[in-house]
C-alpha positions in Angstrom: 101.6 79.6 122.0 98.6 81.1 123.8 95.1 80.5 122.3 94.5 84.1 121.1 97.9 84.2 119.4 97.1 80.9 117.6 93.8 82.4 116.5 95.5 85.5 115.1 98.0 83.5 113.2 95.3 81.2 111.9 93.3 84.2 110.7 96.3 85.6 108.8 97.0 82.2 107.2 93.3 81.8 106.2 93.3 85.3 104.7 96.5 84.7 102.7 95.2 81.3 101.4 91.8 82.5 100.6 93.1 85.6 98.8 95.1 83.3 96.5 92.2 80.9 96.1 94.1 77.9 97.2 92.1 75.1 98.8 93.0 73.7 102.1 93.5 70.3 100.4 95.9 71.8 97.9 97.9 73.6 100.6 98.0 70.5 102.8 99.4 68.5 99.9 102.2 71.0 99.5 103.0 71.0 103.2 102.6 67.3 103.8 99.5 67.5 106.0 95.8 66.9 105.5 93.2 69.5 105.0 91.9 69.0 108.5 95.3 70.1 109.8 95.3 73.2 107.6 91.8 73.9 109.0 93.0 73.4 112.6 95.8 75.9 111.9 93.4 78.5 110.5 90.9 78.0 113.3 93.7 78.5 115.9 93.3 75.1 117.4 96.9 74.2 116.7 99.9 76.1 115.4 102.2 74.9 112.7 105.8 74.3 113.7 108.4 76.5 112.1 109.2 74.1 109.3 105.5 73.8 108.3 105.0 77.5 108.6 107.9 78.1 106.2 106.4 75.6 103.7 103.0 77.2 104.0 104.4 80.7 103.5 106.5 79.5 100.6 103.4 78.1 98.8 101.5 81.3 99.5 104.3 83.5 98.4 104.6 85.4 101.6 107.5 85.8 104.0 107.0 83.8 107.2 108.8 86.5 109.2 106.3 89.1 108.0 103.4 86.7 109.0 104.8 86.3 112.5 105.5 90.0 112.8 101.9 90.8 111.8 100.6 88.3 114.2 102.7 89.7 117.0 101.7 93.3 116.2 98.0 92.4 116.1 98.3 90.6 119.5 100.1 93.6 121.0 97.5 96.0 119.8 94.8 93.9 121.3 96.6 93.9 124.6 96.9 97.6 124.6 93.3 98.3 123.7 
């Protein structure tokens, strides 16, 4: 995944986690990774694989397809601007 796409996905994951007031540590425990990995996802340094993304979204109570769709749409809007 390209860097900007990773950043967009990370921003969305951060927003959803922060809205629900879940710590990176708590989310990491649910997913089976450390809080530094959650931080790296949110900063767009790395992207979760599909299995991890599904676990993250399940914990956050959001549909992973919707998260991916939002990320794609945001990226496409940026390209068109």
